[in-house]
N, C-alpha and C positions, 0 to 999 in steps of 0.2 A: 617529376615523375619518380614512385618510388621502386625502391630496389630491394635487394632479396634480406640485407642487412634491416631494412624498416620492416619486412613479413617479420623476420627470424625475431627484432625487438617487440610487435606488437602479439606475437604468439609468444612470446618468452619462453625462449628457445635457443640454441646457438645456430649459427649461420650453417654448419656444415651439417644440421639433423635439418635445415630446410633445403640445402642442397641434396642429402640422399634421396628425399622425398621426390624432387625435382627430377632425378635422374634414374631413380626406380635402380639408387646403387647399393643399396643397404636398406637393414632392415627401421623403420620407424613403429612405434607401436599406434593403432587405427587410434586413441585418442588424441594423441600429440597431431597425426595427421589431420585432423577433424579444427583443432586449432589453427593448425598454418594455412589449412581452404578459408576459414572464417577472416582470417588477419588478410589472404592475398584477396578474399573479397571485396572487403572491407576498404582497404587501399588502391582496389582497383590496378589490381598488381598481372602483368603478363608473364608471362615467363620466356625468357630469352630461347629462342627455339635456335638459331643459330649456333648459340654457344653451347646448348644441351645437346646439338648434333656433335660437334667439335669433340665434346666430354668422351660419346661412346664414339668418334673417329666415322664419322658420317655426317651427311650432308643433306640427307633426306629428300634429294632429286636424283630425278633416271633421266636419262638424255634420250630422247628419242630421235633418229636420224633419216629424214625421208628425204627423195631426191626434190619432190615437188610436191607442197601443202595444197597446193591447185587440182592434182590428179584426185580424182571420186575414191580411188581404192584406199590411196593414203591419208586421205582425208577421213574416212571411216575407221580407219583401222588407228588412228590417232584419238579419235572421239571413244571408242572403243579402249582404247589403253590407259588415256586420261582416267578415266573411270575404276579400272582395275588396279590402277598405280595408288589412286586416292583411297579406297576401300583398305589397302595393304599401307598405308600412311608415309605413302610418299609423292612427292610434287613432278611435275613432268616438265621437261625442257624440249619445247618442240624445235628442232636444228632442220631448217629446210636447206641444203646444199647447193641448189639448182645454181646458184648465182656465183657462187666460188670456187674454186677449181681446187682448193685447196681446205676447204670448210672441212671434209669429212676428216683429214689428217688433223685438225684444229680440237676438233670435240672430241677424239679420239685421247688428245694431250690434257684434255680436263679432266678425262678419267683417270692419268696419271698422273695427275696433279691433284688428285684428292677434290678436285669443286663439283663432281656427279660421284654417286656410287655405283653407278653401273650403265649401260649403254645397250639398246635393242635398235639395231641397226637395219636397214633398208633399203642402201645407198650399192651402189656398184660402181665407186670410181676409183680405192684404192687397191694395189695391188695384196694377195692374201700374206705378203712379207711382212707389210705393215701393222696387222693381226697377228703375227706372230711372235712378233717382238711387247706384246701388250698381253700381263698378265693378270688381269682385273675381269671383272663379272660383265660378260659378253654374250649377248645371244641376236641370231645372226635371223632376220626374215628372208626367206626364198632364196638364201645365195648358201654355200660351203665356204667356211676361213680358216678352217680346220679344225686336228682333230678335239681341241680342248674349245672351241668352241660348238657349244647345241645351236641344232637350226630345226626353225619354223616353216614347214611350206604344207601345200598340198597334196592331193595325188596325183601330178598331171598328166599324167600319161592315161588314168581313168577321165582327165578331161580331154585330152586330146581325143580319144574315143568316142567319147559322147558327143562330141559337134560333130568328128568324122561322120559320125552312121547318121547321127540327124539331118544333114544335108544331103546325103547318099541315099537317105529314106523317103528324100521328100527330090528326089529327080534331077538333083544336079551334077552337070557331067564335065564342067568348067570352073575349076573351085581359083576363088584371089585369097591368098592364105599372107596372114603378115606374118613374122617371125621373128623374135626378137634377136637383137645382139648375140652372136655365138662368144664373142670374147668374154664373158662371165659365167663362171663356174657356175652354176646356179638349176636347183631341179624343174626351173622351168622349162628347159629346154625338152623336158620329157615329151611334155603336150605336143611341140613343133613334130617331135619325132615320130611317136604313136600315129598323130596326123597323119604325117605325109604317109607313112607305111601302109594305111588303113587305103589311104586314096589310091596309092601304086597297084596296093592287092585287088582293088576293084576296078583296077584300067582307068581310073576318071584323070582328066587331062588336071595340073594343077600348075600355076602361077604363083611362083611365092616370092616375094616383095622384102627384101631382107633390112629391118629397121637398125636405125644409127645406135651407137651405145650412147646408153643413160641421155635420152631424149623420151620427154614424156609429155612434153608439154603441149596442147594445144594448136600452136601456131606452126608447129613442125608434123602433126598428125595432117593439117590443111595442106600442108605443102607436100606431104609424102601424099595426101588424094589427087592431088592436080596433076603430082608426077604420073600417079598411074594410069589416069584417065588419057593422060595427052600420048600413051603406049598402045593404052587397050581398053575396049570396053565388053570384050566377049568371053564375058565371065557371067556363071548365073549362078553362083554361091561365093559366099564372103565369111573370112574367119580372121577374129581381129578384136584386140582387147575394146572393152565398152568404146571409149571417148572415138578411138579411132573407127570403129564400125558403124557407128551414128553420124557421123561424118562422111564415112563413105556411103552412106544410105540416104547421106542428104543430097551430096551430089547425084547419085542414083536418079532420084526422085526429079531433080533439078534438071537433067536429061530426058525426061520424060518418059523415064524405065519405072515400071509397077515394079512395087514390093506386096506382096511375093513372089506375084503371079510369074515374073521376069527374073529378078534376082532373091535368093532368099538371103539371109543373114545370120549368124550365127555369134552372139559376143561373148566376150571372157572378163570373168571378174563378177557378173550381175550384180554390179553396185546401184544405186538410186538413181541414176540418171536414164538406167535401163528403162524405170519405169514411169519417165518423163516425156518420153518420145511418141510418136504414130507414125507409122504401128509401133505397137510395144514390142522390145528384143526382145527374141530367143535368147537365154545364154546360160552358158554354164557359168556355176554359182558357186563363187569359195565362200567360205565361212570365215570372213573377214572378223565377227566378232571372236569366233573361238580361236580364230589365229593369235590377235591380241592377248586373250586371255593365257593361252599356251606359251607366250611369249615371257608375258610378267610372272606368270608361273616360276618359269623355267630360270628366269632374272634372277630371281627375291631368294630363291634356291641356291644359287651361285653366290651370291651377297652375304648369305647365311653359313656361307663354308662348303656347300656340295659340289662335288666334282663330277665335270661330263666329259665321257670320252667317244667319240661318235654318237653321239648322241640325236636323233634326226626324231621331230616327230611329226608323224605327215597323217593330215585332216583331210575326209573324203569331200566330193564335190559331188553336186546334184546340176540337172538341167530341170530348167525352168521354162516352160516353153509359153511363147509369147505371141506373135501374132506378122512374124519374119521369115515365119517356115512356110507357114499351114493357112490355105485362107481359108 
């Protein structure tokens, strides 16, 4: 296998000249560049990307931390983030933290040891203090981790309002509301606060089911739905994240109640799975592609030396009407 010395010899230049060209670390005349490129092609020489990245004190790798890659929201986020990172010249390391309790801490340690250049984290398993001790490029998805870490989220208050008003306008008077764990300091609480405020304002009975912290898997959603139906079926409207709303709708249909005649559903996230069920789910749609793009943009800016304090990017949401609220 040809090395840099072989390229230099074939091009009749010094090794240092080849190195400067490969690392873009100094001036190399156009004519010399062409000779080196010809020599590389003739020798089928491939630059050592790892060595080149280490020269620039970078690995070219970004870690994206998610609690569960099977969750539709995070599956879509990963897909969009990978495309944007590739376009920016980075590779992505997907870090699924659901199986190991200390996985999030281990990935942060990789950042400290320069194994990755930066982290986009959508995980909620570590205390904020762990992040405050990391002075490296990090962007948080939907979680507050300290003033030095920018946050990308949506306007959850608007999302909660859209969901509440949709159910009320369609005649719902007894609502089943699945609420995310309050232990996490996250913007997503705003949707639940606004949803419940509007329901109270309109004197609508609301049964709120508090979800466990850091559980987003289908097995847990099935368990939750069975728990709810063992206690009550006295509701005519449901508000939950996509997969949970679908599982609840399926159980409703299995119990011979009609959707949307007897029970109406509004999902939150609006991922691809809401289009795969029948009836199609009415959903508050998060712009997942935009969330991924903003997360990547902010992280690359941090890698390039830009500092943020209290930087929060809020994107808009929209209601996509399906067949679970209107007949």
